[in-house]
N, C-alpha and C positions, 0 to 999 in steps of 0.2 A: 209139635204141629206148627206150620210155618205161618205168619201173619201178613196181611197185604200190607205194602208200605204206602202210607198216605200221600197223595201229591200236596204240592204247595197249594194254598189257599184260592191263588190267581188261578189256577188250573182248574179247581172245582168250580169256580163261577164262570168259566168259559163255555160257550155252546159247544155241543158234542163235534159239530161238524161245520167248518168254514169254507170246504173246497165246493167246486161245481158239481152238478149232477152228471152222471155218466150217460153216455149216448146223445150227447149234443150235436154230433155231427150230422145226424138225420134231419136236424130242424134249421129253419132260418133262424140264425143265433143274433137276436137283437136285445140280449140280456146283460152282456159283459163289455160292452164297448168296445169289441175286437173290430178289427178289419174285416169286412164281411166279404172282400173280394180276394184275400190271401196274399200272401207274400208275393214278392215280385219274381220273375222268371231269372234275373240276376242273381236273388238270394238262393233259388233252389240249386241254382247251377254251382254257387260256390259251396254250397252243402256237399253236393256230389262229388266236388273234387278233393276232398278231405280224405287222405289215403288211410289205408287200414293202420298203417305205422302211426299216423297222425292220430288215430283214435286210440291207440295203445299207450300213447304217451300223456302225461300229465301236461294241462294246457302252458302255453306260453303267452304271456300278455303283452308284452312291450310294445311290439309292431302295431297292435290294435289299438293299444291306448294312445299311441303317438297318432295314428290316422283318424281317432276319434276325436282327440283334443284338437286337432287341425280343423275337424268339420265344425267343431262347436265354437272355435275360436278362443281357446283356452290353452294354457301350457299343460303338458303331461303331469306335471308334479299337482295340478289343481284338479285332476279328475280320478275318481276312483269307479272301476267296473265292479257292477253288483249283479247279483243273481235276481234280476227284475227290480222294479223299483221298492218292492217290499222289503227286499233285503237291506236297500238303502236307509229305509225307516227304521228297521231293527238296529242298524249300525249307530244311528243317532242315539237311540235309548241305551245301546251297550256302551257308547263313548261318555254320555253326558246326563244321563237320567239317574238318579239314585231313589231309593225307595222314600216316598213321601213328598218327593218334588212335584212342583205344580207345571201340568201341561195345559196349554191353552188352545182350545179349538174353537170354530165357528160352525155349530151345527144348522141342519144336517150337513155332511161332508163324507169323505172316505172312509170306510169302516176301519181300516187298519191302523188308523192313528190312536183310535180308542183301544182296539184289541191289545196293542202293545202297551198302552198306558196302564192297562190293567194287569196284563203280565209282568209289568215291572214294578207294581204296585205305587204309581205315580197317582196325584190327584189330579182329576180333571175338572178343569174349568171350561165351561161352554158356554158361548153366546150365540142366541138364534137368529138365523136369517128372519126377515119379517115375511108377511104374506106375501108381499111382491118379490120375493127372493132377492132383497137388498142386502148386501153384506153389512153386519152389524160394526161398521168403522169406530164410531164413537165409543161403543161399549169395550171393543177390543183395546182401543187406546187408552180407556180408562184402566183396564186390567193390566196392562202393560206397566202401569206404576208401580204395580206390586212385584214386577221382576220375577215372572213365571220362568222356569227354566227352558222351556222350548215353546214356540209357537208355530204350529203346523198351518200353512195356508196353501189350498190346492187353487191354482189358477190357469185356466177356468176350474171352478168349482164342480165336484162330483157329488151329488146328482143334481145341483141346480142350474149349472150351466153358466153361474155367475161369473163375470169378468171384471177383475180389479184393474184399473188404469195404472200406469207407471206412477203417477202422482199420488195415487192412493197407498200404493205399495211404499212409496218414498215417505210418506207420512209414518206409516208402521215402523218402517226400519229406524227412523229417527226417535221414535218413541221407545224403541226395544234396545235400550244401550245394554241392558244387563240380562238380555234374553237372546238365546239362539232362534234365529227364524228361518225355517224351513220351507222353501217356495216349491211346491210340487208342480211342476210343468208338465205333467204327462201328457196334456191334450195342446200342448204348445202348436204343434203344426196346424192345427184347425183355428187357434185363436190369432197367431202371430205376434203376440205380446209377450215379452220377455225381459227379464232383469238380469240374466247371465252375465253381462258385461260388468254387473256392479260388484261381483264378488270381490274384486281388489278394493273397492270403495268401502264396503262394510266387511270388516272382519268376522260378524257374526252371522253372515248369511250362506246359506246351502241352497244350491238349486238342484233339483232331480228331473231328470228326464228318463224315457222309457222308448224301448223299441217295440212294446206290446200293440201301440195304438195306429198310428199312420202307416208304420213298417210293417206291420202283419207278422209280428214275429212273436205274440204273445207264448206261443208253445217252446219257445227256446229260452225264455228268461232271462232278459239281458236289460239292465239299468244303467244309468250314469248318474253320478253324484259329484257335484262340482263345488268347489269353495276355494279360499285363498290357499296358498301351498302349506302354510303352518296346519290349518283347520283339515285339510284334506288329509294329510299325514296322520293326525290324530284318527281320523275315521277310519283309515286303511289299517291302522294298528289293531282295530277290533276285529278285522277281518279273518277267516281262515285262510290259508295259503292259494288255494284253489277254488275261488267261490264262483268261477263263470266257466262253462264247458267249452270245448274246442269248437263245436259245431257253431254254437252262438257268438264265438269270436269271427269265425270266418264268414258268418252270415252278416253280422255287423259292417265289417269292412265291406261288403258288397252292397248293403244298403246304403251307406252315404254316398256310394259313387253312382247310385240311381235316384238323384234328386228329382229329376224329370218325372218319375215313377210315383213318387211321393206327391209331388204337386198336382200330377192330374188326379190321384184319388182324393185329395183334398178338396179340389174343384168340384168333383162329383159329389161329395158329401155335401157340400155348401149348397150346390143346386137342388139335392134331395132334399135337405133339410128344410130348404125355403119351401119347396112344392109340398112337403108334408105339415108344414105350418099352416099354408094356406087351406089345404084339405081337411085338418083338425078344427079349423075356424069354421068351415062349412057345415062340419059335422056337429057344430055346437060344443066341441071340446076345449076346454081351457088348457093353455100351454104357456110355459114362461120363455123369454127369449135363452138362448144359450150360445155360448162360443166354441162348444166342443161338437163331437160326433155323436152328440145325444139330444133328445128332448125330454123335459119333464112335463108330463100332462097329466090331468086328472079327469079319470074315467068314471068318478063318482062312486056311490055307494055299492054298485053292482061290479065293481072293478076285479075282484076276485073272481067272479063267474065268467066275465069276460075273459080274464087271463087265462083261466082253464080251455075256454073254447077256442081260443087263440091257439092254446099249446096242440088240442085235437086236430088243428088244422096245420100243425107244422110250424107255428110260429112262437118263438119264446121271447116274452118281455119281461123286465124287472119290477117285480112289486116293491114299492118303498113306503107301504103306508106304516111300517113301524117307525121310520123318521119323523113322520108327521102325526102319529098317534090315531090315525083315523084311516079308513077304506078311502081309495080314490087315487091317489099320487103314484105313477107309474113312470119308470124310466124308459125310453126307447131309443136303443141304438140307431143312428141313421146309417142305413147302407147305401147302396147304389139305388137310382131312380127307379128301376123295375122292381127291386126288392122292395121300396117303401110302397109303391103302387099296389104291389100284393097285399102290404097290411092294410092299407085303406080300403081295399075291395072288401076285405073280410071285415072290418070295422063297420062299415056301411050296413053289414047284414045283421050285426051283432048289438049294435048301439039301440038304447031303447026310445030313440027320437028318429025322427026323419031329416036328412040332410035337406038344408034351405034351399 
């Protein structure tokens, strides 16, 4: 009689499902910070031009890597193409994190930092944002004295929307002499704040970007990880030979040629975010300032019921109650102004108080 092979203890501790629900295309998807307008026509045309022979071949990377390096203002040797930003994070663990190493986070933040820490049996040190969603800078600087292996920082942070200034990031980097600092700039297009030029100044700095947000390419899974040439070479050494598919490569080259389209979408999101903040204030809903294409809001103790009612009306928001240990916090992806007006109209009918 055969016996089942037991998994690693880290796998037993993981939740059964990390993926998205099926059938989301039928909804107004304001739950995963995607581009709600979709990718540009330029990107779609580039994908359509990929030949059958091109699909049949293994991907070729160098032309795209050179194009993207030029776009980001780095050298090709300083850039690694990854299967989304998630793979970039995984490469950091593959290359630098041993069992029992300390990993430093500021909670609440992007879920995958902790997921990978658990999978690699790292010890997580987490410091909390305060009730005003201010970054715990003093606590993080204090933790860096103990030289954790890696510090993960999302800037802007997801789900709080908090944006660290370049001055604050410089403080962190100066304190992190013996720690790898991973700056996740997934939402850079919306914030405009970056430290990417610093990768040559700080030998322990890694900057991650993604095409899943402003460029509207979440379904193609393409990320970029940038660091000084030596560090970048070490990270690429941990990759499989073909991490990114041919369609994603073609789409990325088209996306960086369509900067005007990205800027238009970013402007629309900024306008929609401001309009949504005003409407939430009118409805008595607390929200926190955000530098991303999303807002963290507090729908109160009835948040779960409100989210289910929104779903019945074709709208998906993201429940973040587990991050805060109470019902109420909800992350709202900001789409176009017509899309956000639809959400506000439904909330006006669902909220237990009247608009002022």
